N, C-alpha and C positions, 0 to 999 in steps of 0.2 A: 316612557315607552310602554306600550300595552302588551301584555302576555296574550298569546293566542289560546283560545279554549281548546281547539282541536290540534293534535300534533300534525306537523308538516310531513309530507311523504318523503322527506330526505333527512339525512344526518347533518347536512351542512348548516352552518350558522347564517343568520340573516342580519343585514344592517340596512337602515334607511338613513339617507343623508340628503339634505337640500343642496341643489346645484344652481348656479347662475344659469340663465337661459343660454348664454353663449357657450358655456362649458357643456351643457346638456346637448345642444345642437351639434357641437363638435364630436361628442361621443356617439351620437346617432349616426353621423356621417362615417366615422371610423368603423363602427359596427357593420354598417351596410357595405362598406368597401371591403372589409375583411371577411364578410359573410359569417359573422358571429352575432349572437344575440347581444342586446345592450347589456344585460346582466353579466354575461360571460366576458364581455370586453372590459367592464369595470373590474371584475374579479381578477382578470389577467393583469391589468394595470397595477392594481394594489399589490398583487403577488410579486410582480417584477420590481416594483419600487421597494418593497421590503427586502428582497434579495440584494438589490443594489446598495441599500443603506446598511446591510449587514444585520438587520433585525430578524431576518429569516435566513438561516444558514443554508438549507437545502430546499429544493422545490417540494411542495406539499404532495405527498402521495395521493393519488386519485382514489376517492372513496367509490366503492361499487355502487352503481346506480341501477335503477330498474331495468334499463335497456343495455346492460353490460354484456360482457363476453359470454357467448354461449358455447358450451362444449360441443365439438363436432362441426362448428360453423366454418365456412371457408374452404379453401383448397387443402387437400391432404398433403402432408409433407412427403417429399421424395424419400424413398428408402434405397439402400445400396443395391438391393436385388433388382428394383425397377430400373435403376440407372444402368446396371450391367446388361439387363435384358435389352434395353434400347441400343446400347453400343454394339451388342452382338448382332442385333437385327440390322443395324446400319452397315456393319462389316460384311454380313452375309449378302445384303442387297448389292453392295458395291462389287463383291467378288462375282456375283451372278451376272452383273452387267459386263464385267471383264471377260467372262467365259463366252458370252454371246458374241463378242467382237472377234 
């Protein structure tokens, strides 16, 4: 196996293995069906097999990648004050409707 002169942009280890054409074609079909990359599908199969045989006790913790979690992204979590404000508003609106009748 040849060592790469330049470091890879990831901390993950790489493995190259020859596959029979039928196995490769089946992997390509599975990857397309599951909407995963071929590389990710193979890594998933290897990890699941090692867990099944007991050689890997727990799932591998995910290594932070370049496109990982960004602080402040996504929906803000609800706070107790915002929940109580919403319930007070809904109670007031229902009482207003009752007064109109």
